[in-house]
Structures are given as C-alpha cells and as structure tokens.
N, C-alpha and C positions, 0 to 999 in steps of 0.2 A: 632459784629458791624463793618461795613465796614469803613476802614480808608481812609484818604485823598489820599494816594498813589494809592490805588485800584480804587477809583473814577476817578482819573486822568487817570489811565491806561484804564479804560472803555471808557472814552471820546476819547482817542487817538486811541486805538487799538481794543477795545472789543465790538464795536457796531454791529458786525456781518455783516458789509457791505463788503462782499467779492466779488471780481470780478466774473463775469459770467464764468462758467467752472471750478471753483476751486472745487476740490473734497472734500467730507466729511473727507477723510483721511488727506488731507492737512490742513484742518481747525483744526481738532483734534491735529495733530502733531504740528502745529504752537502754539496752546495754551499750549501743554505739554512742548515744548521747552522754551517758555516764563516763565512758572512756574518753571521749573528746573533751569533756569538761575537766576531768582530772588531768589529762595531758596538758591542757592550757594552764592549769594551776601548777604545773611542774611536778606533779605526783606521778612520775613515770613508771615506777614499779607497780603502783596501784592500777594505772591505766593499762599497762601490759596485761595484767591478769584479767581485767574486764574485757579487753579486746579479744583475749583468748576464748572467753565464754561467748562473746558475740560471734566469733569465727565458728565455733561449734554450732551455734544456732543457724548461721548462714549456710553451713554445710548440709543442713537438713532440707534446704530448699531444693528445687529442681537442679539438675546437673549444670545447666547453663544460665543460672540466675545471676544477673549482674550485681546483685547485692553481695555475692561472694567476692567478686573482684573489688568492690568498694571496701569491704572489710579487710581483705588482704593488703590493699594499698594503705589503709589507715594504720594497720599494725606495722607495715613496713616503714611508714613515716616516723613512727615512734622509735623503732630500732635505729633508723637513720639518725635521729636526734641523740641516741645513746652511743652512736658510733659502732653499732653491731652490723658491719657491712655485709658479712657473709649471710646473715639471716635476712637482711634487707634484699639482697639479690635473689635469694630463694623465693621470697614472697612476691617480688616484682615479676620474676620469670613465670611463676604460677599464674599471676594475674594476667600477664600478657597472653599466655596461652589461652586462657579463658576468654579474654576480650576478642582475640582473633577468631575463636570458635563461634562466639555469639554474634559478633558484628561483621566479621569478614576482615581479611588482611589489609584492605585499603580504607578502612573507616577512620575518621578523625580520633576516635577513642584509642585506636591502636597507636596513633602518633603520640598521644599523651603517655601511654605505657612505655613506648620506646624511649621517650625522653626521660622518664623516671629512671630507667636503667642507665641511660647514657650519663645522666648527672652523677649517679653513683660512681661510674667509672671515672668521670672527669675529676671529682674531688680526690680520687685516689691516684691521679696521674696516669691512668690507663687510657691514654689518648687514642691508641690504635683500636681499642675496643669501643670507645665512645663514638668515634667518627662515623662508622657505618650506620650506627643507630640514629644519629642525628641526620645523616644523609637520607635514610629511609623515611624518617618522620617528615623531613622537608618535602620529599617527593610526594608523600601522601597529601600533605596540606596544599601543595601547589595544584595537584590534580583535582582535589575535592573542593577546595575553597577558592581557588583562583590565584594567579601569580601575585596579585596586589592585595591580598587579604592580610590584615594585621597579624594573624597567627603565623603566616609565612614569615613575616619580619621577626617574630619571636624565634623561629627555627633558624633563620639566617644568623641572628645574633649568637645563638648558642653554638652553631657550627663554626662561626668565625672565632669564637673564644677558644675552641679546640685548636684551631690553626695558630692563633696568637700564642697560646701557651707553648707551642712547639717552635716558635719563631718562624712560622710559615706566613710571613707578613703579606707576601704578594697574593696569597690565597685568601687571607682574612679580609684584606682591604675591600675588594669588590663586594663581598657579602655585607660588610658594615654599610657600605655606600648604598647598596640596594635596600637594606633594611631601613636606612634613614629616609630614602625616597618614598618608600611605602608608607612610613609613619607620618611623614609630612603631608602626603596626599590624603591619608585617612583621617588624621587628627588636626591638621594645621601645623604651623611652624613653631608654635609655642606650647607644646604639649609635654608632659613629663617623660613620655617614652621617647620623644625626639631628643630631649636633653640627655637621657640615658644613652642613646645611641651615639650622640655627639661625643659624650665622654669616652665611650669605647673607642671611637675612631681617633680621638685626640691621643689616647693612651698608646694606640698603635703607632702613630707618628712619633710620639715621644720616644718609644723604644728604638725607633730607627734614627733618632737624633735629628728628626725634621722639626726643629723646635718652633720655627715661625708658623708652620702649619698647625702644629699642636696648640700653640698659644691662641691663635685666632679661634679655634674650635672650642677650646676650654672656656674662653671668654664668652662665646655665644651660649654655651651650656649654662654658665653661671648667670648670664643675663636672663635667660628663660626662667631659671629656678628662682631668681630674685623677684621676678615679675609674678609668677604664679603661686609662689609659696610665701608664708610668713618669713620675715628676715632672719628668724632664728630656727628655721626648719633644718633638720639634719641633712637634707639633700643640698641645701645651700652650703652648709659646712663641708660637704664632700667636694663640691666644686671649688670652693676656696682652697681646700687642702690640696687638691689635685693641681691647681694652678700654682700653688706655692711649691709643690714638688718639682714642677717644671722649671721654675726660676732657680730653685736650689741646685738642680742638676747642671745648670749653666753658670753656677757661681754668682748668681744675682741675689745675694743674700738680703740686701736692703729692700728688694721687691718681694721676696718670699716672706719675710718676717711679719709684716702686717696681715698677710693672708693667713699665715699659721696662727697668729694671735686671735684673729676673728673666728677662725674655724674652731680653735680650742675653746674659746668663750662660749660658742654655741653648743658645742658638744658637752661641756661641763654642765650646762643648764638643761639640755634636752635629754641626755643619755644617762643610763645607770653608771655608777662609779666604776664598775668592772667591765664596761662595754669595750670590745676590741677597737672600735673607731676612736674612742677617747684615748686608749693606749697608743694608737698609731699617731695621733696628734702630738701627744707628749713626746714620743720617740723622735718624731720629725723635728719638733722644736728644739729638743735637747741636742740633736745633731747640728742644727744651725748654730746654737749657742756655742758649741765646741769649736765649730769652724771660725767663729768670730771672737774666740779667746775669752769667752765669758764662762769659765769653767765652774764657778760656784753656782751660777744660775742653772747650768746644765746638770750639775749633780743633783740639785733639788728636783728637777724634772725627772731625772733617772730614778731617784728614790721613789717618786710617785709611781713610776712604771713598775718597779719592784713590788710595791705595795699592792698593785692591781693583780700581779701574777700570784702573789701569796694568797690573796682573797679567793682567786679562782681555784 
C-alpha cells in the first residue's frame, strides 16, 4: 500500500516531467539517488516506491544493462532491511541471472551476487542452501583474484561461519586460519580485518571449550583494536565483551566483571539506546550479577533491557 509520504513525493518530484534533453541515465540516477537518500533516512516505505520507479526506468535500458542489476540489488537491500525475505530472494535471483548473462558465470560480480543470496539463507538458518553458494563464490574468487587475495579471505570467513553455525568446527577452523594468514600478509598484523578474523577464530575455540586458546586470541584481537582505534570505539567494546563472556563461561566472574563494565560504558556512550549490542552488554552483566548474588543490581539491569525491547 502506497503511503502518504510516497504520494507526496510523486506529486512533487515523480511525475516524470523532466526538462527536454535530460537523458535516461540522468532520470534513472536521480531516482536512485532519491531512493538511497530516503532509505538512509529510515523512510523505507518512501524509498521502496522510488526504487520501484527507478526499476521501471532501468527496465527501459537494453536487456543486459548492468544498471538493471544495480537497481534490483538496491531494492532487494531495502526489502532485506524490512525482513521481506521472499521478495529479497526473487530480486537477488533475477539480478544473479542478469549478471551471469552480462559478465559470464566466472566473473567476480557473480561472486558478489552469489554471496548476497547466501547471506539471505544464512540469516534464515538455511545453511544447506547457503553453503554451495559460498563455495561457488570462493571458487570464483580464487580462480580470478588469486588464492591470497583479500576478497578470498572474505569468502573464507563467510563459508567458515556457515560451518560454525552447524557445529562443524573441524571444517570451519582451517578456513578461519587461512583467512587470517591472507589478511596478515595483505594488511599487516595490526589491521581491523585481522582483529575480526581473530575474534571469529577465538569464538570457534570457545565453543569447543578450548579456553586457553580462545583467551590468547581474544586478547590479541583486543590489543589490536585498542591500538588502532579510539579507546571508546565500539570494536574495542566488542572485544572486551567477548573476553568477558569467555571468563564468565569458566566461572571467572571477578575477571569478567571489569571487562563487562568497560564494554557497557563504551556502548552507553557510543551507541543508540536501543542498539542490540547495548542490550547484549546489559544482559551479560545482569547474568553475572545474578551469579554473584547481587539480585537488586541485576534487576535494575534487566529493567533496562525490558525498556529497550519496549522501545523497539
């Protein structure tokens, strides 16, 4: 159903009354820019309507014009944000078919399209459907970009996550390790992507209760983030929280608590009040307070969590 905001936009901007001499490219680009801007502003219903107009403009180009794939992908990203997964899949599948036709089945752009669909399956827990798409994307990037290219590390990380989510740890571990080696070689040992891969590898070890290995890797990731970021950066908070979770899992509450406290303080300052990471910090700290018999403090934390859920 078209909302009031979109009807108003149509009246002001969308009547197609373009001055003589304006190219089809300019018309399409104008609609795309408007849609992207309104999407960034959170006006999703309005953005959807504008994307639909941009799509109609793109469909007037030649059959294999890459602008059509771009428009399909952008509209799909909007539907993804709205949780309209069946519509997302339809658009991504159409875009993939177009990209394969335009560029060929082994082109890096095909790898991107494959991973768009794979992510959609991943967030829905459809791991058996996500896996072959990530595998195909990885194979394309290895062949075209070379085995040590940073984009190969991206694909390795994503495929490893599919295995991790299914508790297929022995399959995930070598992929994370290879991704780590690629990123260290490409970017150096103190790069944000290195810290991110270290975090993934540490989480893998934690799930297997290999706590000493996980601790050393979490600490390295934290050290990198503290060095390259501001002390109150959200990535620093993520590493603090992860290390705190590791200590909590081992019953080391006195070691976990200062990490939770610092992570929470950063997130309270850096994030919006309804942000899920802030909620996660509150929940983790509340659980620790319960475990250490500080029920009144725990209840206060839990009330804050309830407040966040109500706002959302």
